[in-house]
N, C-alpha and C positions, 0 to 999 in steps of 0.2 A: 752358658745360659743365653737363650735367644731373646729377641725383642718382646715377643708375646709373653714368654715365661717371666721375664723381668717385670712387665706390667702387672701380671697376676700376683707376683710376690709382693710388689709394692702395695697393691690394694689389700692383700692379706695383712700386711703389717699395719696399714692404716685402720683396718677393722679392729685388730687387736688393740691398737693404741687408743681408739675411741671407746673401747670396752674396758679401759683402765688396766689392760695387761701390757704395761709399758715395757717391761724387761723382755717379754716374748716378742713384742714388736721390734725392739732393738736388735734381737738375735736374727729375726727374719731379714731386716734391712741390711745388717752387716754381711749376711750370706750373699745377698744380691750384690753388694759392693765388691765382695771377693770374687764372685763367679761371673758377673755379667760383662759381656763384651760390647754392650750397647751404650755409647757415650751419653745419649740423651736420657736413657734409663738411669745411668749412674748419677747424672746431674740431679735428676728428680729425687732419687733415694738419698742423696747427700742433703737435699733441702729438707726432707723428712727428718733426718738425723739431727740437723741443725735446730729445727723447731723443737723437737723432743728434748734435746739437751738444754735448750734455752729455758723451757718450762720446768725442767728439773733443777735448774740452777747450776748445771755442770758447764760453766761458761768457758773454761779452758778447752774442754772437749768440743764445745760449739765452735770455738775459734779454729781448732785443728781441722774440723770438717769443712769450715768456710775456706780455709787455705787450699784444701784438696779440691773443693768445688771450683775455685778460680782456675786451677790447672785444667780441669775438665771443660770449663767454658772456653778456654783458649783453644783446646783441641777441637771443639765444635765450631769455632770461628764464626760465632753469631753474637752481634752486639747486645741483643736482648738477654742472652744467657750471661754475658759478661757483666751487664748492669746489675742483674739479680744477684750474681755472686759477690760483686763489690758491696751491694747493699747488705748482704749477710755478713760480710767482713766488718762493715761499719757497725751493724747491730751487735756483733760479738764484742767489739771493742767498747761499745757503749755500755754493755752489761758489765764489762770488766773495769768500768770507770776510766778508760783510756780516752778521754774526751777529745783531745787534739787529734788523735788518730782517727776517731769517728768522723770528725768534721772533714778531715782530709779525704777519707774514702767516700764520704757523701758528695763532696765536690767533684771527685772523679766520676761518680755516677751521673751527676747532673751535666757534666761536660760531654758525656757519650752521646753520639747521634744514633740512637736506635729507632725502632718502629713504635707503633702505638703501645706495645707491651711495656717498653721502657718508659713511655710517657705516663702510663698508669702507675708505674712504680715510683714516680717522682713525688707523689704524696707521702709515701712511706719514707722516702729519703729525707724529705723536709721534716717529717716528724722526728726521725732519728737525730737529725742535725739540731733540731730545736731542743731535744732532751739533752744533747751534749752541751749546747750553749748554756742551758739552765744549770747543768752540773758545774759549769765554770762561772756561774753567776753573771753571765753577760745577758742581761734581761731583755734589752731592746731587740737584739738579734734572735734570742729565743722566741720572743713573741712574734717577730716577723716570720720565722720559720713555721710556727704553729698556725698562723693565719694563712700562709701559703698552703700548708697541708690540708687545712679546712676547705680552702677553695678547690683544691684537687678532688677532695672527697665529694663536694657538692657537684662539681662538673662531671664526675664519673659515676655519680649516684652510688658511692661506696660507703654504705652505712657502717661497716665494720671499722673502716679507717676513721670515719667521723667519731665513732664511739671512743677509739683510742686517743684521738686528738683532744676530745672533751676531757678525758681523764688527765692528760698531760697539762691542759689549761687549768684544771682544778688544782693540780700540784703547783703550777706556776703562781696562781693567785694566793694559794696557801702560804707560799714562801714570802711573798711581798705584803701579806696580811690584808688582803681584801677578802674577808671571809665570806661575804655574800656571794661573790663570784666563785670562790673556792668551793662553795656548795652548789651553785647554779649549774656549773659545767658537768660534774659527775651525775647530778640529777638528770640532766639532759642525756648523758650516756645511758643511764638506767632506763630512761624512756625509750631510747633507740633499741635497747635489748628487749624490752617488753613488746615493742611494736614490730620489730623485724627479726629478732634473734632466735626464732623457733629452731632453726637448724644450726645455730652457732654453737661454738664451744662454750661451756659454762664459765670459762675463765673471764669472758667479757662481763658477765653478771658480777662475778667475784671482784673484778677490778673496779667496777663502778661503785659497788657497795663499800669497798675499802676506802676509796677517795671521799665518799660521802661521810664515812666514819671519821676521817681526819678532820674534815671541815666542821662536823658537829662537835667534835672534841674542842676545837679551837674556839667555837662559838659558846662553849659551856653547856651545850645540850648533851649531857653525858649519857643519859638513858638511850637517846637516839643513836649516839655514837656506838654504844655497846651493842645494840641490836644489829646495826649494819656490819660491825666488825665480826660479830659472831657468825652472821650469814656468810661473809667472805671467808672466814677461817674454816667453816664447815666444808665449803667447796674446795678450798686449798688442800685440806686433809684428804678428801675423797680422791683428788686427782694427783696427789703427791707433788703439789706445787710448792717446793721449798722456798723460793724467793718470796712468794706471797705469804706463806706461813710466817716468815721472819718479819715482814712488814706488819702483819696483823698482831703479832706478839708485841712489837714496838708500840702499836696503837693502843693495845690493851694496857700496857705499862703506863703510857701517857694519860689514859683515862683514870687509872688508879692514882697516879700522881696528882691529877687535877682534883681528885676527891681527898687528897692529902693522906692517902693510904699507902705510905711509903713501903711498908713491910710486904704488901702484895705486889707493888710495882717492881721492886728489886728482882725477884725471881723471873718475872716476865722480860725485864731488860736482859738478864743473863741468858735466857733461852734464845732471845732474838739475836744477841751478840754472837752466840755460838753458831747459829745458822749463817748469819752475815759473814762471819770469819770463814766458815767452811766453803761458801759459794764465792767469796771474793767481792762482796758488795761493800766497798770502802765508804761510799757515800752514805749508805745506811748505817754503817758503824759510827760515823760522826754524829748522826741523829740519836743513836742509842747512848753514846757517851754524853751528849748534851742533856738528855733526860736523866741519866745517872748523876751528873753534876748537880742538877737542880734538886734531886732527892737528897744528896749529901748536904746541900745548902739549907734545905728545910730542917735537917737534923742538926744544923750548926756544926757540921764536921767539915770545916773549911779546908783543912789540909788534904783530906780525901777528895774533896771537890777539885782542888788544884791538880791533884794527880790525874783525875779523869780529863781535865782540860788539857794537860800536857800531851796525853795520848791522842786526843781529838785534834789538837793543833798540828801535830806531826802528820796526821792523815790529811787534814784540810790543806796544808801547805803542799804536800805531795800531789794532791789532785788539782790544785789551783782553784779550790772551792772558796771563793772570797766571802760568800754569805756566811759560811760556817765559821770563818775566821772572825768576821764582824761579831757574830753571836758570842764567840768565845771571849773576845776583848770586852764585850758588854758584861759578861758574867765575872770576868777578872776584876773589872772596875768595881762591881758591887762587893766582891770579896775583899779587895784591898781597902775599900772605903770602910768596911766593917772592922778590918784589922788595924786601921789607922796608919797604913804604910803609904805615905804620900808620894814618894818617888815612883813606886810601882803603879800607883793609881794614875798619876799624870801620864806615865808611859802608855798605859792602855787606853786612856782617853784620847791621846794623840793618834794611836793606831786605829782606834774605832773611827775617828773622823777621816783618816786616810782611806779606810775601806769604803766609807759612804761616798767620798769623792770619786774613788776609782770605779765604783759600780754605778755612779750617777743616781744613787738612791735618795734623791730629793726632788721636790716638786719645782719645776722650772718657773713657776709663777709666784708661789709664796715663799719658796726657799726652804721650807720645813722638810725634815727627812720623811722618806716613805719606808714603810716596813717596820717602824718602831711600835705602832699600835694599829689596831683594826681601823681601816679607813676605806671608804668607797673611792675606787680609782677609775679613771677612764683613759683608754688608749686612743690616740689619734691615728689616722691612716698611715703615718710614718712609723708607727709602733713606739713612739715616745709616750709615756703615760704620766698623768698628773692627778692631783686630788680632783674629784668630780666637782666639789664645791668651788674650786678655783677656776675650772674650765667654763662653768656656766656663764659668768659675766664676760668671758673672753669672746663669746659669740662665734663668728666665722673668721676671726683674724689670723688663723693658721697657728702653726706650732712655734712657740718662742724658742725652744731648743734648736730647731732647724734654722730659724732666723739667725740665732747666735752663731751656729756652725758655718753659715754661709758668708758671714762677715770675715773678710781677709785679715790675717794677723797684721797688726800695725795700723789698721784702719781706725781713724778716730772720727 
């Protein structure tokens, strides 16, 4: 298959893919991969296969094609191709919740000296690295990466990247419980879709609506949460987007739990768990198990709640997801207090505070914990964040956390 024929077949596959004929598109692209002798064409078709498998939640296949793409990039001996292939390898590992590998591959990308194409990819690299740091609950570094990605998006006038970063920032603030910002950023993403997204994939609209639904659910605006989640789920079903379907099912379950409708929540959690297991989203599974635990606690089924916690704890420890562990210790604390088991209660109180210290989830001004309840937070340029109410009297005196870090050990 020659260069021109390769291009034609790739375009044919893209047309089929955009028409929701995914399996036909995959067959066309696989034929190109088998028959084309053009390395640049093979590189491009591998990119199409990586994107398609990512959106279907076939992350192991995504990783397999990313590894092949690196070999093709080396054959082409072009730093831009190599940067792009390492980014795809990073994104594959991010989807499989292999966060340390993601960070390592992202650093490889940033160290490569490519041309302007590589520089344009740096925003996507920073976003992927930020998502990985967030998965590991390293919040300051996650925020630093998201803000870098946002700067790249603004400098390159890349509205698609800006939309994706806004969704990740929504997720970031939802995790540390600044629910106003958790809503603000996906609303900003939805605005970008409305203003610039005429030719974009509908996945951008679905993504922003899902993150808005999560924020509305946390804020107790359950009717708004349901509307946004239903719109996101509709698009996810139309496009066969299994990862987003799993997240929407989780959000539906959380909404029903917030309404204390446990009987409706349980089957949604089960359906979400089934897809999360199938695609390998272990971070999502922790969220599902946290929701299931809370349902069992509502029903006063404390032993069943502890069984769910045990499964979630194994996953959280395996991933290095410290925030998941903190939430599990908090739930255990409540369960053992109800059971009157003082030794176990003390054990989880100690572990809870160890997690808070390790993640630096406390305000460097008032010393109170961050992420325990909904609070307005403010990040400084160094990406340390504080309660907004504590920062206001501080004026322009700089970051107390950075001042403490700059003091040498032993200095009095």
